[in-house]
VMD Tcl script that builds the backbone (N, CA, C; Angstrom):
set m [mol new atoms 180]
animate dup $m
set s [atomselect $m all]
$s set {name element resname resid chain x y z} {
  {N N UNK 1 A 0.888 -1.237 0.058}
  {CA C UNK 1 A 0.419 0.061 0.175}
  {C C UNK 1 A 1.201 1.274 -0.333}
  {N N UNK 2 A 0.413 2.208 -0.940}
  {CA C UNK 2 A 1.512 3.418 -1.076}
  {C C UNK 2 A 0.895 4.480 -0.291}
  {N N UNK 3 A -0.722 4.425 -0.946}
  {CA C UNK 3 A -1.391 5.581 -0.144}
  {C C UNK 3 A -2.120 4.942 0.724}
  {N N UNK 4 A -2.836 5.955 1.565}
  {CA C UNK 4 A -3.829 6.250 2.302}
  {C C UNK 4 A -4.517 6.917 2.733}
  {N N UNK 5 A -5.548 7.224 2.999}
  {CA C UNK 5 A -6.902 7.971 3.047}
  {C C UNK 5 A -7.532 8.251 4.425}
  {N N UNK 6 A -7.731 9.082 5.040}
  {CA C UNK 6 A -8.610 9.131 6.076}
  {C C UNK 6 A -10.007 9.789 5.516}
  {N N UNK 7 A -11.214 9.094 5.597}
  {CA C UNK 7 A -12.161 9.591 5.076}
  {C C UNK 7 A -13.127 10.798 6.190}
  {N N UNK 8 A -13.232 9.945 7.192}
  {CA C UNK 8 A -14.011 10.561 8.050}
  {C C UNK 8 A -13.810 9.465 9.339}
  {N N UNK 9 A -14.066 10.207 10.412}
  {CA C UNK 9 A -14.185 9.754 11.551}
  {C C UNK 9 A -15.745 9.444 12.303}
  {N N UNK 10 A -16.052 8.409 12.878}
  {CA C UNK 10 A -17.553 8.229 13.385}
  {C C UNK 10 A -17.432 7.692 14.961}
  {N N UNK 11 A -18.070 7.821 15.752}
  {CA C UNK 11 A -18.246 7.127 16.652}
  {C C UNK 11 A -19.929 6.540 17.083}
  {N N UNK 12 A -19.867 5.248 18.186}
  {CA C UNK 12 A -20.865 5.186 18.585}
  {C C UNK 12 A -21.501 5.814 19.744}
  {N N UNK 13 A -22.351 5.125 20.293}
  {CA C UNK 13 A -22.978 5.854 21.319}
  {C C UNK 13 A -22.511 5.396 22.433}
  {N N UNK 14 A -22.294 5.725 23.434}
  {CA C UNK 14 A -21.352 5.381 25.077}
  {C C UNK 14 A -22.723 4.845 25.862}
  {N N UNK 15 A -22.886 3.650 26.582}
  {CA C UNK 15 A -23.456 2.951 27.228}
  {C C UNK 15 A -22.600 2.631 28.570}
  {N N UNK 16 A -23.515 1.807 29.511}
  {CA C UNK 16 A -23.005 1.707 31.126}
  {C C UNK 16 A -23.365 0.015 30.960}
  {N N UNK 17 A -22.407 -0.704 31.794}
  {CA C UNK 17 A -22.240 -1.991 31.877}
  {C C UNK 17 A -23.465 -2.554 32.176}
  {N N UNK 18 A -23.753 -3.254 31.608}
  {CA C UNK 18 A -25.082 -3.954 30.974}
  {C C UNK 18 A -26.575 -3.199 30.916}
  {N N UNK 19 A -26.181 -2.162 30.308}
  {CA C UNK 19 A -26.877 -0.953 29.579}
  {C C UNK 19 A -27.865 -1.306 28.473}
  {N N UNK 20 A -28.335 -0.375 27.828}
  {CA C UNK 20 A -29.186 -0.959 26.558}
  {C C UNK 20 A -28.214 -1.219 25.509}
  {N N UNK 21 A -26.975 -1.196 25.687}
  {CA C UNK 21 A -26.341 -2.187 24.691}
  {C C UNK 21 A -25.459 -3.097 24.770}
  {N N UNK 22 A -25.720 -3.573 25.659}
  {CA C UNK 22 A -25.217 -4.419 26.611}
  {C C UNK 22 A -25.469 -5.702 25.557}
  {N N UNK 23 A -26.726 -5.626 24.858}
  {CA C UNK 23 A -27.077 -7.354 24.336}
  {C C UNK 23 A -26.918 -6.899 22.684}
  {N N UNK 24 A -25.843 -6.039 22.398}
  {CA C UNK 24 A -25.564 -5.600 21.019}
  {C C UNK 24 A -23.950 -5.873 20.741}
  {N N UNK 25 A -23.799 -7.493 19.931}
  {CA C UNK 25 A -22.378 -7.593 19.990}
  {C C UNK 25 A -21.743 -6.502 19.243}
  {N N UNK 26 A -20.279 -6.257 19.321}
  {CA C UNK 26 A -19.843 -5.383 19.090}
  {C C UNK 26 A -19.109 -5.040 17.253}
  {N N UNK 27 A -19.414 -6.206 16.579}
  {CA C UNK 27 A -19.273 -6.489 15.238}
  {C C UNK 27 A -20.193 -5.437 14.897}
  {N N UNK 28 A -21.508 -5.910 15.496}
  {CA C UNK 28 A -22.912 -5.259 14.900}
  {C C UNK 28 A -23.243 -3.765 14.871}
  {N N UNK 29 A -22.320 -3.482 16.150}
  {CA C UNK 29 A -22.239 -1.703 16.477}
  {C C UNK 29 A -21.123 -1.384 16.099}
  {N N UNK 30 A -19.989 -1.886 15.269}
  {CA C UNK 30 A -18.933 -1.608 14.385}
  {C C UNK 30 A -19.985 -1.240 13.034}
  {N N UNK 31 A -20.347 -2.442 12.658}
  {CA C UNK 31 A -21.184 -2.318 11.561}
  {C C UNK 31 A -22.282 -1.077 11.348}
  {N N UNK 32 A -23.156 -0.379 12.403}
  {CA C UNK 32 A -24.088 0.565 12.320}
  {C C UNK 32 A -23.150 1.696 12.213}
  {N N UNK 33 A -22.094 2.237 12.932}
  {CA C UNK 33 A -20.873 3.176 12.253}
  {C C UNK 33 A -20.725 3.164 11.349}
  {N N UNK 34 A -20.083 1.947 10.681}
  {CA C UNK 34 A -19.750 1.732 9.135}
  {C C UNK 34 A -20.836 2.782 8.148}
  {N N UNK 35 A -21.852 1.692 8.494}
  {CA C UNK 35 A -23.386 2.448 7.477}
  {C C UNK 35 A -23.399 3.751 7.944}
  {N N UNK 36 A -23.274 4.396 9.035}
  {CA C UNK 36 A -23.358 6.175 9.336}
  {C C UNK 36 A -22.163 6.709 8.740}
  {N N UNK 37 A -21.117 6.198 8.162}
  {CA C UNK 37 A -20.462 6.869 7.650}
  {C C UNK 37 A -20.637 6.575 6.280}
  {N N UNK 38 A -20.950 5.283 5.656}
  {CA C UNK 38 A -21.354 5.770 4.347}
  {C C UNK 38 A -22.646 6.187 3.887}
  {N N UNK 39 A -23.356 6.586 4.829}
  {CA C UNK 39 A -24.442 7.594 4.547}
  {C C UNK 39 A -24.615 8.306 4.550}
  {N N UNK 40 A -23.492 9.549 5.085}
  {CA C UNK 40 A -22.853 10.731 4.942}
  {C C UNK 40 A -21.769 11.199 4.376}
  {N N UNK 41 A -21.076 10.024 3.692}
  {CA C UNK 41 A -20.638 10.826 2.820}
  {C C UNK 41 A -20.611 10.028 1.590}
  {N N UNK 42 A -20.159 10.440 0.300}
  {CA C UNK 42 A -20.280 10.009 -1.153}
  {C C UNK 42 A -19.504 8.980 -1.195}
  {N N UNK 43 A -18.437 8.056 -0.604}
  {CA C UNK 43 A -17.591 7.035 -0.912}
  {C C UNK 43 A -18.429 5.727 -1.491}
  {N N UNK 44 A -17.841 5.342 -2.618}
  {CA C UNK 44 A -18.097 3.866 -3.161}
  {C C UNK 44 A -18.113 2.672 -1.837}
  {N N UNK 45 A -18.447 1.731 -1.479}
  {CA C UNK 45 A -17.626 0.964 -0.593}
  {C C UNK 45 A -16.970 0.042 -1.242}
  {N N UNK 46 A -17.375 -0.135 -2.414}
  {CA C UNK 46 A -16.357 -1.008 -3.658}
  {C C UNK 46 A -15.022 -0.342 -3.508}
  {N N UNK 47 A -14.627 0.890 -2.964}
  {CA C UNK 47 A -13.484 1.069 -3.174}
  {C C UNK 47 A -12.613 1.463 -2.086}
  {N N UNK 48 A -13.155 0.627 -1.152}
  {CA C UNK 48 A -12.793 0.407 0.049}
  {C C UNK 48 A -11.430 -0.504 0.850}
  {N N UNK 49 A -10.742 -0.620 0.602}
  {CA C UNK 49 A -9.947 -2.234 0.724}
  {C C UNK 49 A -9.736 -2.840 1.919}
  {N N UNK 50 A -9.575 -1.238 2.957}
  {CA C UNK 50 A -9.229 -1.562 4.605}
  {C C UNK 50 A -9.926 -0.583 5.493}
  {N N UNK 51 A -10.666 -0.995 6.521}
  {CA C UNK 51 A -10.787 -0.456 7.322}
  {C C UNK 51 A -10.447 -0.583 8.717}
  {N N UNK 52 A -9.655 0.558 9.627}
  {CA C UNK 52 A -9.448 0.256 11.079}
  {C C UNK 52 A -10.434 0.503 11.943}
  {N N UNK 53 A -10.303 0.176 12.779}
  {CA C UNK 53 A -11.793 0.109 14.309}
  {C C UNK 53 A -11.254 0.178 15.544}
  {N N UNK 54 A -11.245 0.861 16.217}
  {CA C UNK 54 A -10.498 0.383 17.662}
  {C C UNK 54 A -11.738 0.356 18.860}
  {N N UNK 55 A -11.608 -0.180 19.787}
  {CA C UNK 55 A -12.568 0.177 20.993}
  {C C UNK 55 A -11.535 0.959 22.107}
  {N N UNK 56 A -12.006 2.215 22.638}
  {CA C UNK 56 A -11.833 2.923 23.858}
  {C C UNK 56 A -11.889 2.189 24.830}
  {N N UNK 57 A -13.488 1.821 24.989}
  {CA C UNK 57 A -13.633 1.639 26.468}
  {C C UNK 57 A -14.316 -0.030 26.701}
  {N N UNK 58 A -13.870 -0.974 26.505}
  {CA C UNK 58 A -14.731 -2.599 26.145}
  {C C UNK 58 A -15.072 -2.782 27.464}
  {N N UNK 59 A -16.034 -2.037 28.031}
  {CA C UNK 59 A -16.475 -2.367 29.695}
  {C C UNK 59 A -17.747 -3.434 29.696}
  {N N UNK 60 A -18.216 -3.557 28.115}
  {CA C UNK 60 A -19.488 -4.480 27.751}
  {C C UNK 60 A -19.932 -5.282 29.035}
}
mol reanalyze $m
mol bondsrecalc $m
mol representation Tube
mol addrep $m
């Protein structure tokens, strides 16, 4: 890879341990964030080779 682009940043809601987000698998939560990013940009998903995601506070 010779080039990299930062298109946007997006985050999910923050919840409490055992709270409303406890039943949502982290992959599904990440997919919601990814969908939100695609909805607000004009990026063609087929043009994306890699996505880097992280978890700041895994208390689930």
